[in-house]
N, C-alpha and C positions, 0 to 999 in steps of 0.2 A: 435540588429537588428531593423531597422526602421519598421514602420507600413507596413504590407503586403497589396497588392491590391487583393481584392476578385476576384477569377477567374470566378465567376458567374455574378456578377453585377458591377464589377470594382470600388466598394466603398473601402475606407480604412478599414482595419480590426483592431479590438481592441484586446489588450492583456488582457485576462481574467485570473486573478490569483486565483488559488485554493491552499489550503495547500500542496497538493501532486503533482500538475501539473499546468503549465501555457499554455493556448491554444490561438490560434488566431481565433477570431470569428467576423463575419460581422453583425453589428447591423441593417443593411438595409434588407438583405435577410435571415439572420440566418444561413448562411453556416459556416462551421468550417474547418480550416486547422490543421492537426495533423502531427507533426514531427515523425520520426521513433521511435517506442516504445510507443507513446502516445495513439494509438488506443487500444493497449493491456491494458493500464492503465484504460481506460474507459469501456472496455468490461467486464461486470460482469455476463452476463447470462451463460457463460461457461468459465471454467478455461483453461489455456494453451496459446500457442502463436497463437493468432487469425490472426495476420498479416502474419506470415510465411505460415500458412495453407490456406490463401485466395489468395495468389499470384500464378497465373499459367500463362501459355502462350496461353490460349484459347481466342477466340474473344467474348467479351461481349458488350452489349449495353443497354441503358436505354432511358428515355424520354429527358434527358439533352444532350446538345451538348458536344463535346470534349473541354476540357479546357487546358489552359497553367498553369504550376506549378507556384504558387505565390512565392516560395522560390527564393530570389535574385540570388542564385548560379545556378539556373536552368532556367534562362531567356530564354523564347522561347521554352522550352521543353514541348511538348504535353503530357499530362497525358493520360493513357489508363484506360479502364474500368475493374474493378476487382469485381468478384462475391464473396460475403461473404462466406467463407469456401467452395467456388466453388460449392455450392449446394443450398444456401438460395436465397430468392427473392431480397435481398438488393444488390445494385450495387454501388461501390465507384469509385472515380477517384483516380488513383495511379500513382506516379512518379517513374520511374525506376532509376532515377539518385540519388535523395536524399532519396527515399523510404518513402516519405510523402504521406498522404491521404487527399483528400478533401471530406467532407460529407455535403450534402445539409441539410436544416432545417428538423429536426425531425428524421434524419437517425441514430443518436446515440441511441435514444430511440427505434427505430425500430430494430436496430441491437441487442440490449439486449433482446428484446421480442423474436426475432427469435432464438437467442442462447439458451434462456431458454426453448423454445419449442423443441429444438434439444436434450436436455439433458433428461436422464431418470427421470421419476417422475415429469417432467415439473416444477421444482423449481430451482431458480438461484443457480449456484455453487459458485458465489462470490457476493459481496455486496459493493456498494459505494453510500452513501447518508448522508445528514446532519441530525443529531439528536441533538436537543437542542443547535443548533448553532455550533456544532462540526462536522467536517467531520469524518465519521466512515467508515472504509474499512474492509471487510473480504476477504482474499485471500487464495487460495490453492497453496502452494509452492511445486512443484514437486521435488523429490529427489530419490535416489537409496540406498537401504539398502543391504549391503553385509553380507551374512551369511556364516560362516565357519562350515563345518560338515564332518562327515565321518572319517574313520581311517587315511586317508592321508591329512586331512584338506582341502578338496575341498571347493571352494567358489562358491556361487551363488548370483546373483543380483536380488533383488525384487523391483519393482517400489513402492514408497510410497509417501504419501502426508503429509505435515505439514500444520496445520491450523494457519493462522496468522490474528489477529485482531489488527487494528490500530485506535487509537482515536487521532486526531490532535488537538493541541492547536489552539486557534483562532489567536494568534500571537506567533511568535517564542520567547522563553525565553531569547535568546541571552546570554547564560552563558557558552557555550561550554560544556553543561551538558551531562553526561552519567551516568545513574544509572542502575545497573544490579545485579542479584542475586549472592550472594557469595556462591560458591561451597565448598564442604568439602576439596577439594584439595587446594583451596586458604587458608582456615583456617589452614591447615597443614603447608604450606610453611611460613605462617605468624608466626606460633608457633616456627618454627626453624630459623626465621629471614632471610628468603631468598625471601620474597615477594618484587618484584622490581617495581610493578605498583603503580600509584598514587591511594590513597584511603583516601579521606577526611573524617575525623571523626567529627561528628556533636554534640557529647556529649550524645546521647541517646544510651545506651549500646545495647539494643535490635535491634534498627535500624541499628547501626553500624555493628552488627554481621550478619544481614540478607542481607545487600547490599554492593557492591563496589560502591563508589561515586567518580566521577571524573569530572573535569571541569576546565575552564580557569580562573575563578574568585572565588577563594576559600572563600573569605569573604562574598560575596553575596550569594553563595550557602549555606554556614553555616547559614547565617541569614534566608534565605528562609526555609531551612529544620529544623530550630529550632521551626517552628510554629507547635503547637500541632495538628491542623487539618490535616496537611500533614503527620506528623509522624503517626498519628492514622490510616489514610487511607492506607498507605503503609504497616504498620505492620499487619493490619487486612487482607489485600489481601493475604499476605504470610501465616499467621497463619490459616486462614479459608480455605486455599487451593482452591481458586476459580478455576474452570476448566470447559471446554466445555463438554467433554466426560469422559473418565476414565484414562487419562494420565496426570501426573503433568506437567504443562507448565512452561515457563520462562517469566518473566516480565522485560522489559527494558524501560527506559525513556530517551529521548533525548530532545534537544531544541525544536524540531518540533512536536513530537508525543510520545504517550504511546503505546508500542507494547507488545502484548501477543502472544506467539507462543507455540503450543501444537502438539505433535505427536512423532514419525511418526505413521501414520495409513495406513493400506492397504485396498483396496477396495474403494467403492464409499461413502466416508465420506463427509457430508455437514453440515454446520451450518447456519440455517436460522435466520438471525438477525431480519428480519421483524416479525417472529413468536415468537421470544424469546428475548425480549429486557430487560431481567433481568439477574441477575448473573454477568458474566464476563463483558459484555458491560456496564451495569449500574454502576458497581464498577469502571471501567476505566473512565467513565464520571465523577464520583464523585472525582476521583483522579485529573482529568484535572481541574475541577472547583476549587478544593482546591489549586492547584498550581497557577491558574490565580487570584483567589481572594486574595492571599497572596503575589503575586509578585508585588512589588512596584518599578516602574522604575523612577529614579531621572533624571529629564531633566534640 
């Protein structure tokens, strides 16, 4: 897509790339256009679908005039005013056609402050910030746990949350990489010779037994994972059982990020990265640095 035209000041908007999202932002007035789903990605004060919960059919207004949607597929479409969660003070411009949002300068920060104030305890439910040059996210992933009980096996559904921490690499590893924990079921089917998935063996017996390693370039992956620093970091994370609360989580590594998921938990469970930058997050940052310092790209 070509550069969008800012609906506020008519300047060309720049593509601002982050490891988890690319947004259109105006360097002149500071306005930001977000495509469908991107507002949810930037909303960290409260978990959930902020976009869906903010779109209503009521009339709202603010100090700014009505704007035309900058999306080329919506040429001439007038955006309407949407009240954040239909109850907060922040008002966005919203396009009914492409479901995109335009936020004036400072409204992203204002949104998260208001969302944080609306949550119990007034602490952010999610987190998105750069730490030591790495984008770090903490997200609550909503799910439903089905419980079977009673003489006739009745089932009931309980809402639960999984906590997910993501530490993004500064640049993609470009290996088609996926590393994830090896479950006992995988070990069993391997033992009887029925394991059909790719599983690259790097020559470290302990590492090979703890993780399934997959990727598009086996030689480069073996070379990278042969480094002692990387092996030591991965094995230590598994053996020391790093966790947020009291459930054992899962570790996954892809080209773009390191992901740790823990749960399910019921009730109002939060992890404040700002207050606790040790343990899981620090260890994940160490793993990211180990991969990046040992990844040699031949040009």
